[in-house]
C-alpha positions in Angstrom: 0.0 0.0 0.0 1.3 3.4 -0.9 2.3 5.7 2.0 0.2 8.4 0.4 -2.9 6.3 0.7 -2.3 5.1 4.3 -5.7 5.0 6.1 -4.1 6.2 9.3 -4.5 9.9 9.6 -1.5 11.6 11.2 -1.9 14.7 13.3 -0.3 17.6 11.6 2.6 19.0 13.5 3.0 22.8 14.1 5.6 24.3 11.8 8.0 25.1 14.7 8.1 21.4 15.5 9.5 20.7 12.1 13.1 19.4 12.2 13.9 21.4 9.1 12.5 24.6 10.6 14.5 24.0 13.8 17.7 23.6 11.8 17.2 26.8 9.8 16.2 28.7 12.9 19.4 27.5 14.6 21.5 28.5 11.5 20.0 32.0 11.6 20.4 32.4 15.4 24.0 31.0 15.2 24.9 33.6 12.5 23.4 36.3 14.6 25.3 35.3 17.8 28.5 34.8 15.8 28.2 38.3 14.3 27.4 39.7 17.8 30.5 38.0 19.2 32.6 39.6 16.5 31.0 42.9 17.1 32.2 42.7 20.7 35.7 42.0 19.6 35.8 38.2 19.4 38.1 36.5 16.9 40.1 33.3 16.6 43.0 35.0 18.3 40.9 36.9 20.9 38.0 34.7 22.1 35.3 35.9 24.4 32.8 34.1 26.7 30.3 34.1 23.9 32.6 32.7 21.2 34.0 30.1 23.7 30.4 29.0 24.5 29.5 28.7 20.8 32.7 26.8 20.1 32.2 24.4 23.0 28.6 23.7 22.0 29.6 22.9 18.4 32.7 20.8 19.2 30.8 18.9 21.9 28.1 18.0 19.5 30.5 16.8 16.8 32.4 14.8 19.4 29.1 13.2 20.5 28.3 12.2 16.9 31.8 10.9 16.3 31.5 8.8 19.5 28.6 6.9 17.9 30.5 6.2 14.6 32.7 3.3 15.6 29.9 1.1 17.2 27.5 2.1 14.5 29.8 1.3 11.6 31.0 -2.0 13.1 27.6 -3.4 14.0 26.0 -2.1 10.8 28.5 -3.7 8.5 28.6 -7.0 10.4 24.8 -7.1 10.5 24.6 -6.1 6.8 27.0 -8.9 5.8 24.8 -11.4 7.6 21.7 -9.9 5.9 23.4 -10.0 2.5 22.8 -13.7 2.5 19.1 -12.8 1.9 19.9 -10.3 -0.9 20.2 -11.5 -4.4 23.3 -10.4 -6.3 25.2 -9.0 -3.3 28.5 -8.9 -5.3 26.6 -7.1 -8.1 25.4 -4.5 -5.6 28.9 -3.8 -4.4 30.2 -3.6 -8.0 27.4 -1.2 -9.0 28.1 1.0 -6.0 31.8 1.3 -6.8 30.9 2.0 -10.5 28.5 4.8 -9.6 31.0 6.3 -7.1 33.5 6.4 -10.0 31.0 7.8 -12.5 30.0 10.7 -10.3 33.6 11.4 -9.4 34.5 11.5 -13.1 31.7 14.0 -13.9 32.6 16.2 -10.9 36.3 16.4 -11.8 35.5 17.2 -15.4 33.3 20.1 -14.3 36.1 21.2 -11.9 38.7 21.2 -14.6 36.5 23.2 -17.0 35.8 25.8 -14.3 39.5 26.1 -13.5 40.4 26.7 -17.1 37.6 29.1 -17.8 37.7 31.2 -14.5 41.5 31.2 -14.1 41.4 31.5 -10.3 45.2 31.3 -9.9 45.9 34.1 -12.4 43.3 36.3 -10.6 44.6 35.7 -7.1 45.2 38.8 -5.1 48.5 39.8 -3.6 49.6 39.3 0.0 48.8 35.6 0.2 50.2 33.9 3.2 51.3 30.3 3.2 50.7 27.9 6.0 51.9 24.5 7.0 49.4 21.6 6.3 48.8 19.4 9.3 49.1 16.3 7.2 50.1 15.4 3.7 48.9 12.4 1.6 50.6 9.7 -0.3 49.7 6.4 -1.9 52.0 4.5 0.4 50.3 6.0 3.5 47.0 4.9 2.1 48.1 1.3 1.7 49.7 1.2 5.2 46.5 2.8 6.6 44.5 -0.2 5.5 46.2 -2.3 8.1 44.3 -2.0 11.4 46.3 -0.8 14.4 44.2 -3.1 16.6 41.0 -5.0 16.6 38.7 -2.0 16.1 41.1 0.3 14.2 41.4 2.6 17.2 44.5 4.7 17.8 45.3 5.4 21.5 47.9 8.0 22.4 49.0 9.1 25.9 51.6 11.0 27.8 52.4 12.7 31.1 51.7 16.4 31.4 53.7 19.0 33.4 51.7 18.2 36.5 52.6 14.5 36.3 49.1 13.5 35.3 48.4 11.0 32.5 46.7 12.4 29.4 45.4 10.4 26.5 43.3 10.5 23.4 41.6 8.0 21.2 41.3 8.4 17.4 40.0 6.1 14.7 40.5 5.4 11.0 37.1 4.7 9.5 38.7 2.7 6.6 40.4 0.4 9.1 37.1 0.0 11.0 35.4 -1.0 7.7 38.2 -3.6 7.0 37.9 -5.1 10.5 34.1 -5.2 10.3 34.2 -6.9 6.9 36.6 -9.5 8.2 34.5 -10.2 11.3 31.3 -10.4 9.3 32.7 -12.8 6.7 34.2 -14.9 9.5 30.9 -15.1 11.2 29.3 -16.3 8.0 31.9 -19.0 7.6 31.4 -20.1 11.2 27.8 -21.0 10.4 25.3 -21.9 13.1 27.7 -21.5 16.0 28.0 -17.7 15.1 24.2 -17.1 15.1 24.1 -16.0 18.7 26.9 -13.4 17.9 25.0 -12.2 14.8 21.7 -12.0 16.8 23.5 -9.9 19.5 25.1 -7.7 16.9 21.7 -7.0 15.2 20.2 -6.2 18.6 23.1 -3.9 19.6 22.7 -2.2 16.2 19.0 -1.4 17.0 20.0 0.1 20.4 22.8 2.2 18.8 20.5 3.5 16.1 18.0 4.6 18.7 20.8 6.5 20.6 22.0 8.0 17.3 18.4 9.2 16.6 18.3 11.0 20.0 21.6 12.7 19.1 20.3 13.7 15.8 17.2 15.2 17.3 19.3 17.7 19.2 21.1 18.7 16.0 19.6 22.2 16.1 21.6 23.0 19.3 24.8 21.7 17.7 24.1 23.6 14.5 23.8 26.8 16.5 27.2 26.4 18.0 28.9 25.2 14.9 27.7 28.0 12.6 28.2 30.6 15.3 31.7 29.5 15.9 32.4 29.4 12.2 31.4 33.1 11.9 33.6 34.0 14.8 36.6 32.0 13.7 36.7 32.8 10.0 34.4 35.6 9.1 34.5 36.5 5.4 37.5 38.8 5.3 39.8 35.9 4.2 37.9 35.5 1.0 39.3 38.8 -0.4 42.5 37.7 -2.0 41.0 34.3 -3.1 37.6 35.3 -4.2 37.8 33.8 -7.6 39.1 30.5 -6.3 36.2 30.5 -3.8 33.7 31.3 -6.5 35.0 28.5 -8.7 34.8 26.0 -5.9 31.2 26.9 -5.0 30.1 27.1 -8.6 31.4 23.5 -9.1 29.7 22.3 -5.9 26.5 23.9 -6.9 26.5 22.4 -10.4 27.0 18.9 -9.1 24.4 19.3 -6.3 21.7 21.2 -8.3 22.3 19.8 -11.8 24.2 16.5 -11.8 22.6 14.8 -8.9 19.0 15.7 -9.8 19.6 14.6 -13.4 20.9 11.3 -12.2 17.8 10.8 -10.0 15.5 11.8 -12.9 17.3 9.4 -15.3 16.5 6.6 -12.9 12.8 7.5 -12.6 13.2 9.2 -9.2 11.4 12.5 -8.3 13.8 15.4 -8.2 11.6 17.2 -5.6 11.6 14.1 -3.4 15.4 13.9 -3.7 15.9 17.5 -2.5 13.4 17.3 0.3 14.8 13.9 1.4 18.5 14.8 1.3 18.2 18.3 2.7 18.6 17.3 6.4 22.0 15.7 5.5 23.1 18.5 3.3 22.5 21.3 5.9 24.0 19.3 8.7 27.1 18.4 6.6 27.5 22.1 5.8 27.6 23.2 9.4 29.5 20.1 10.9 32.2 19.9 8.2 32.4 16.2 8.9 31.3 13.4 6.6 32.1 10.9 9.4 30.1 12.9 12.0 27.2 13.1 9.6 27.3 9.3 8.8 24.5 8.3 11.3 22.2 10.9 9.7 23.2 10.0 6.2 22.4 6.3 6.7 19.0 7.1 8.3 18.1 9.4 5.4 19.1 6.7 2.8 17.0 4.1 4.6 13.9 6.1 5.7 13.7 9.0 3.2 15.0 7.2 0.1 13.8 3.7 0.9 17.2 2.0 0.5 17.1 -1.5 2.1 18.9 -1.5 5.5 20.9 -4.5 4.6 22.4 -2.6 1.6 22.5 0.9 3.1 24.4 -0.3 6.2 27.2 -1.3 3.8 27.0 1.3 1.1 26.7 4.5 3.2 29.7 3.8 5.5 31.7 2.7 2.5 30.7 5.9 0.7 31.9 7.9 3.7 35.4 6.8 2.8 35.3 6.6 -1.0 32.6 8.9 -2.2 33.7 12.5 -1.8 32.8 14.5 -4.9 33.5 17.7 -2.9 36.8 16.9 -1.2 38.3 14.5 -3.7 37.1 15.8 -7.1 35.9 19.4 -7.2 38.4 20.8 -4.7 41.7 19.2 -5.6 41.1 19.6 -9.3 40.4 23.4 -9.1 43.1 23.8 -6.5 45.7 22.0 -8.6 44.9 24.3 -11.5 45.0 27.3 -9.2 48.5 26.3 -8.0 49.7 25.8 -11.6 48.4 29.2 -12.7 49.7 31.0 -9.6 53.2 29.6 -10.2 52.9 30.2 -14.0 53.1 26.5 -14.8 51.6 25.3 -18.0 49.7 22.0 -17.5 49.9 19.3 -20.2 47.2 16.9 -21.3 48.9 14.1 -19.3 48.8 16.2 -16.1 45.1 16.9 -16.6 44.6 13.2 -17.1 46.5 12.5 -13.9 44.2 14.9 -12.0 41.2 13.0 -13.3 42.8 9.7 -12.4 43.7 10.7 -8.8 40.2 12.2 -8.3 38.4 9.0 -9.4 40.5 6.4 -7.6 42.1 8.4 -4.8 39.2 9.2 -2.5 39.9 6.3 -0.2 43.3 7.9 0.6 41.6 10.6 2.5 39.7 8.2 4.8 40.1 8.9 8.5 42.4 11.9 7.8 42.1 15.6 7.2 40.3 15.0 4.0 40.7 17.6 1.3 44.1 18.8 2.4 45.5 15.2 2.1 43.8 14.8 -1.2 45.2 18.1 -2.5 48.8 17.1 -1.5 48.3 13.7 -3.1 47.1 15.4 -6.3 49.9 18.0 -6.4 52.6 15.4 -5.8 51.2 13.0 -8.4 50.9 15.8 -11.0 54.3 17.3 -10.1 53.2 20.7 -8.8 54.9 22.5 -5.9 53.4 21.5 -2.5 53.9 25.0 -1.3 50.7 25.8 -3.0 48.8 23.9 -0.3 49.7 26.6 2.2 48.3 29.3 0.1 44.8 27.9 0.5 44.7 26.9 4.1 43.4 30.3 5.4 40.0 29.8 3.7 39.9 26.0 3.9 37.2 26.0 6.6 34.9 28.2 4.5 35.3 25.9 1.5 35.0 22.8 3.7 31.4 23.6 4.6 30.3 23.4 1.0 32.6 20.4 0.2 31.2 18.3 3.0 27.6 19.2 2.1 28.1 17.8 -1.4 30.0 14.8 -0.1 27.2 13.6 2.2 24.5 14.4 -0.3 26.1 12.1 -2.9 26.7 9.4 -0.2 22.9 9.3 0.3 21.9 9.4 -3.3 24.1 6.7 -4.9 22.7 3.9 -2.8 19.2 5.0 -3.8 20.2 4.9 -7.5 21.8 1.5 -7.2 18.8 0.1 -5.3 16.5 1.5 -7.9 18.5 -0.1 -10.7 18.5 -3.5 -8.9 14.7 -3.1 -8.2 15.1 -3.3 -4.4 14.2 0.4 -3.7 11.1 1.0 -1.6 9.3 3.7 -3.8 6.6 4.1 -1.1 9.2 5.5 1.2 11.0 7.5 -1.5 7.7 9.2 -2.6 6.2 9.6 0.8 5.4 13.1 2.1 8.1 14.4 4.4 5.7 16.4 6.7 8.5 18.5 8.0 10.3 15.6 9.5 13.8 14.4 8.6 12.4 10.9 8.1 8.8 10.5 7.0 8.1 7.4 9.1 9.8 8.2 12.4 6.7 7.2 14.3 7.5 3.6 13.2 11.3 4.0 13.5 11.7 0.6 15.2 10.4 -1.2 12.1 13.3 -2.3 10.0 13.5 -1.6 6.3 14.5 -5.0 5.0 15.7 -6.0 1.6 13.4 -8.9 1.3 10.2 -6.9 1.8 7.8 -6.8 -1.0 9.3 -4.6 -3.7 7.1 -5.4 -6.6 6.1 -1.7 -6.7 9.8 -0.7 -7.2 9.6 -2.0 -10.8 7.2 0.7 -11.8 
């Protein structure tokens, strides 16, 4: 039965209870508070109580989201591998996913190269550019080494003794290593047969609990949004755009073309409503914009793919986490391509056809090299070193990187939600009732029934329409 003809009549929520309204209101209020803080003298070098409060709220929320990533990804992938036994053509699904990741990356990098050649951002750069030191650089060797997990869950633990003699420590994680470990554990559980069924049952139950916790975290996203956008205004403002205005314009035009033209056309070409795509993906897009973290947005991206787009959970729990590491049209295609052309133009270096081809190649196959690292900066250094351009160019762009990163991340997570829907539609396992359901101001149309799984083996006869 179509969701639009459901006999149950749902009580209409007031507009202020809408998740989308709350996010937009938080964006506006955060900008106002950020501008107010700057008006009273706050800056990155001179924080005030208001700017500190905004920064603490935003960073605490991202930390909270990141805390849920490791258990969510591990349990989701292990459970999805178990569920893939019930999905026909599982290997074909994985292949189709990789293929469409590569296709969209190829389209994105082609757009970026065209914009770089036409707009000439490097030739138009203003004077007085200051260089900075990137926190991390990328290489193919580091990527290969990074595939090997440091421990069972791919967690990195570092500690030391401070001046007071107290022990201090921190825990980090590499999402690609977590995926590798999860795949190995899931496949091992399948090989173990019936003896592993209690483990798989426990993993699926734990996944349900974690997803409920994640939903609670997402529901307070407006509070986190307020802090994140307010702190961004305080920290960066818009003054840094002056000398790199054409580079910034080129980046955002490229991001806009992919988001507003390429993605909708792909959805339309597969018989999916463009309106439903935009209304469905919008919670992910706006949260990715303010959080600047594909990993932090992962829980929301996966729920949108399942509950707004109707992607079967058994497939989405594999495709979305995998896309978080390998599907980055903003960070790994648009940005490094335009930035490489900018650096070449800035240093008066004429790029050859082979160098342009190398930019395309790195953008299509190199996204995974950014997984678990400082994303776009790593990808840019990887691109520059592959093409043979001076790495000093990276430092020229660091000052405005946070401003660009908001748009890059928004595009990344939007594509990470769309591609699983396209693949599911091509394989006739997409739930079109969920995809076409009215949103009613909620981030997920059926949250009242959030405990009901979206299984791949449900009746999908309607998906062939």
